[in-house]
Every structure is written in structure tokens, then in C-alpha cells.
N, C-alpha and C positions, 0 to 999 in steps of 0.2 A: 481505440483498441478492441480486442476480442473479448474483453471481460464484460461486457454488458453496461448499460446505463447506470447500475447501482454499484459501481466500483468505489471502494473506500482506500483512499491514499493517506497511510499515517506516518507523520515524520516523527522521528526519535531523536530531537535535539540532544539529549543527554549522551548520546553515543556518538557526538561530532567526533571526527578524526582530526589528528594534528595538522592535516593538510587542509581542514575546513570542509571537508565532505561530510554530508549527512546521511544517516541510515534511514531509509523509508520501508515501511511495509507495505504492499499492495493486496487487498483482499478482493477477489473477482468472482463474478457469476453470481452474485447475490440476488435473492429474491427482493428483499426490502432492505432499507438502511434507516437506521433512527437516530443519526447525527447528522450535522450539518458542517459546511465549511468553517474552520475556527475552532469547533468545539474540543474540548480537552477529553480524552478517553484514558480513564483510569484502570488499572488492573482490576480483572473481575467485571468490567461494564460488558453489557451487551451492545453491539452497534449495528448488527446486519444479522440477516437469516440466510442460511444455505439456499442456493437456488441453482438456477441452470440457464442464467441469462448469457447474452452475447454468443460466441462461438463455443458450444459446449454439447457433450454428448449425454449428459445427465447431471441431475443436482451433485454438487459437490463444492468444497471450499478451495479456491485457487488462492494460495498464499506465497508471494514472493518477497524477498527482501533484497532491496538495492542500495547500492552507495552511489549518491549524485553529487553533483557540484552545488557548492552553496548559491542560494537565490533561486535555485528552482524550486516551484512548489506545484502541488496538484498535478494535473494531467500534462503540465509543460515537461515533466520526466519522461513522458512519452514521446514528445517531439523532437528531444535532442540525443544524441548517441553517446552522451556522457555519463550515463547511467549504466551501471553494471550490477548483475545479480552476485549476491554473496552468500554464504553459508549462515544462516540464522543463529544455529546453535554457537557460533562464535561469540555471541553478543549475550548468550544466557547466564 
């Protein structure tokens, strides 16, 4: 993806849909990441710093929320056309 090597993909299993789809958040263009695959991130935790990695015109946070088929994890959601962008405010 064009988000750079320091992309964080966070699954939100507590928001699983009736059809089994899982909500994921993608945070891209980070300068650094302070979490590893499988870590649990809690509300208020810092997990990355804003940067301009990948295809970017300047430092910023790129945040997407996607709905993906169950069983997809990590960067696999970029390899399949089964994910779709959703409005994150719907899940607040």
C-alpha cells in the first residue's frame, strides 16, 4: 500500500457484524510504531507517531475504517477486494 512501512492495522472484534464481517482501522504514513503484531491497544494508548511515510505530501494521520470478511488479518485486507471503507462515526 502507499501508507508506508509503519502502517498499523487494528481489528475491532467487539464491533463484529451479524454476517461475521469485522471492522478494522488503518493508520498510515506513521513515522514510527510502538506496537507489534498481536498487541492489544486500549483506549488512550499511544501506538504510533505522525509522519509522512509512503506516498504522502506531508506529515499527517491517515485513518481509514474498513469492514472486511472474517479471517482476513493484517495486510491481507489490502490484497482482497472484500474490504470496504465505512463511516467510523457509525461505531462511536
